[in-house]
C-alpha positions as CSV (number, residue, x, y, z in Angstrom):
1,X,17.2,247.4,-33.8
2,X,18.2,246.2,-30.4
3,X,16.3,244.5,-27.7
4,X,13.9,246.6,-25.7
5,X,14.9,247.4,-22.1
6,X,13.6,245.1,-19.4
7,X,10.6,246.4,-17.5
8,X,11.4,247.8,-14.0
9,X,9.5,245.9,-11.2
10,X,6.8,248.0,-9.6
11,X,8.0,248.0,-6.0
12,X,11.3,248.0,-4.1
13,X,11.0,244.4,-2.8
14,X,10.7,243.0,-6.3
15,X,13.6,245.1,-7.5
16,X,15.7,243.7,-4.6
17,X,14.7,240.1,-5.4
18,X,15.5,240.6,-9.1
19,X,18.9,242.2,-8.3
20,X,19.8,239.2,-6.0
21,X,18.6,236.7,-8.6
22,X,20.7,238.4,-11.3
23,X,23.8,238.5,-9.0
24,X,23.4,234.9,-8.0
25,X,23.0,233.8,-11.6
26,X,26.2,235.7,-12.5
27,X,28.2,234.1,-9.7
28,X,27.0,230.6,-10.7
29,X,27.9,231.2,-14.3
30,X,31.4,232.3,-13.2
31,X,31.9,229.2,-11.0
32,X,30.3,226.7,-13.4
33,X,30.8,227.8,-17.0
34,X,28.4,226.3,-19.5
35,X,30.1,227.7,-22.5
36,X,32.0,225.1,-24.6
37,X,34.9,227.5,-25.1
38,X,35.5,227.5,-21.4
39,X,35.4,223.7,-21.3
40,X,38.0,223.3,-24.1
41,X,40.5,225.5,-22.3
42,X,40.7,223.0,-19.5
43,X,41.1,219.9,-21.6
44,X,44.6,218.7,-22.6
45,X,45.7,219.3,-26.2
46,X,45.9,215.6,-27.0
47,X,42.3,215.1,-25.9
48,X,41.1,218.1,-27.9
49,X,42.9,216.5,-30.9
50,X,41.2,213.1,-30.5
51,X,37.8,214.7,-30.1
52,X,38.1,216.9,-33.3
53,X,36.4,216.1,-36.5
54,X,39.5,216.7,-38.5
55,X,41.4,214.0,-36.6
56,X,38.6,211.5,-37.2
57,X,38.7,212.3,-41.0
58,X,42.4,211.9,-41.1
59,X,42.3,208.5,-39.3
60,X,39.5,207.4,-41.7
61,X,41.4,208.3,-44.8
62,X,44.6,206.6,-43.5
63,X,42.8,203.4,-42.5
64,X,40.9,203.4,-45.8
65,X,44.0,203.8,-47.8
66,X,45.8,201.0,-46.0
67,X,42.8,198.7,-46.4
68,X,42.6,199.5,-50.1
69,X,46.2,198.8,-50.6
70,X,45.9,195.4,-48.8
71,X,42.9,194.4,-50.9
72,X,44.6,195.5,-54.1
73,X,47.7,193.5,-53.3
74,X,45.8,190.4,-52.4
75,X,43.8,190.6,-55.6
76,X,47.0,191.1,-57.7
77,X,48.7,188.1,-56.0
78,X,45.7,185.9,-56.6
79,X,45.5,186.9,-60.3
80,X,49.2,186.7,-61.0
81,X,49.3,182.9,-61.9
82,X,46.5,183.3,-64.4
83,X,48.2,186.2,-66.1
84,X,51.5,184.3,-66.2
85,X,49.7,181.5,-68.2
86,X,48.4,183.9,-70.7
87,X,51.9,185.4,-71.3
88,X,53.7,182.2,-72.1
89,X,54.5,181.9,-75.8
90,X,53.2,178.9,-77.6
91,X,55.7,176.1,-78.2
92,X,56.8,175.6,-81.8
């Protein structure tokens, strides 16, 4: 079930104008591509990497892991003296 064919203009002048408009639109689209795939071909690889969602996710996971490790270590260091007091054996 394809698209129906475009209606043919009723006179020669309208057909010429339509043909010129189609040709002009084709030439403009060749000179100024609006398609994203054409845009990405001209960007450097490092810029494509920085703009990707996968890179953003990777950076988020790495920074979150580092922040989590810092917070855990700070908490462990702060609690260490309290735990040391509990471990000391009672004097006889």
